[in-house]
N, C-alpha and C positions, 0 to 999 in steps of 0.2 A: 150156293151152286156156282160152279165155274163154267163159263161158256167159252168154248174154244173159238177164237176169232181167226179166220183164214185171211192172211195178208198176201198170199200168192194168188194173183188173179187167175192164172191158168189152172191151178189146182182147184180153186173155188168153183170156177166155171165148169170144169169137167165133173166135179163132184155133184153139182146141182143138175147138170145134164143127165148124169146117170140116175140120180134120184127121180128126176122127172120122167125119164123113160120107164123106170121101174113102176112109178105110180100110174102111168098110162096103161100098163099091162093088167092092172087090177080091174076086174070086170064090173065092179059096183059103181064105177064112175060114170057120170053123165057126159054127153058130148061136149057141153060147154066147158066143163072142167078139163077135158082132154085137149080142147082147142087152146086153152090158156097154157097148159103144159107144153104143147107144141110151140106156142108163141115164145115161151120162156126158153126153150131149147134153141129156136131160131135166132133169138136175140143174142144169147150167149155164144152161139157158134159164130155169129156175125162179129162179136167183140173179139173172139179168138182169131178169126181170119184177119181182121184189121190189125191186131197185134202182130201177127206173123208178117203181114205185108209191110208193116212199119219197122221191121227188123228189131222188134222189141224196144223201139224208141218210145218210152213212156210219155214223154212230153207231147209227141205227135198224137199218140193214142188218146191222151187226155183231151187234147184240143178237138179231135174228131168226135169223140163221145160227147163232149160238151156242146159242140155244134149240133149234133143229132138231137140232144135233149132240147136245145133252144128251138130247133125247127119243130119238134114234137109239141112244145108248149104253144107255139104259134098255131099249129094245126088244131090243137085242143081248143084254143080260144075261138076258132072259126067253125068248128063242127057243131052240129045240133043233133046228130044221131047218137043215141045212148050207147049202142054197141061200139061205135067208133070211139066215143069218150072212154068207155071201159078199156078198150084195147090200147089206146094211146096212153092212158094213165098207167096201165100195167107195164107197158114198155119203158116208160120213164122210171117206174119203180124198180125195174130190173137194172137199168143203166146207172142209176144213182149210186148203188153200192159198188159197182165196178169203178166208177169215178172216184169214190172214197178210197178204195183199195189202191188205186193208182197214185192218188195224192199221198197216201201213207208211204208207198214205196219210193216216192220222190222226196220224202223227208218233209212234206208239208203237213200242216195241221188240217186234217180232213175238213 
C-alpha cells in the first residue's frame, strides 16, 4: 500500500480543514468530536495565517510553531484538568506534523 505524503504545508492544511468541515456536517457525530474538529480547523488556520504573515519564511514559521509547542508542553505540565490535557495534547499533535513538513521543505531531516 502506498500512502501519499503531503509535503506542501498549505495544501495539507487546506485538505485537512475541508475534511474536518465535511466530517462536522455528518449528523451522527457527538459534540465532543465536533469540538475537536473545530479545534483542528482553528489550529491549522492559525498556522496558515502565521505562514502568510511571515511572507512564507519557513525558518520563521518553524521557530514560531516550535515556540508554541514548547509553551503548550509547559502548559500541559501545569494543568490538572483532563479536558485541558486532552485539548493541549491534541493541539500539539496537530502542530508536530506541520513542523515536520516545514523541516522537510527546508531540506532538514524531520
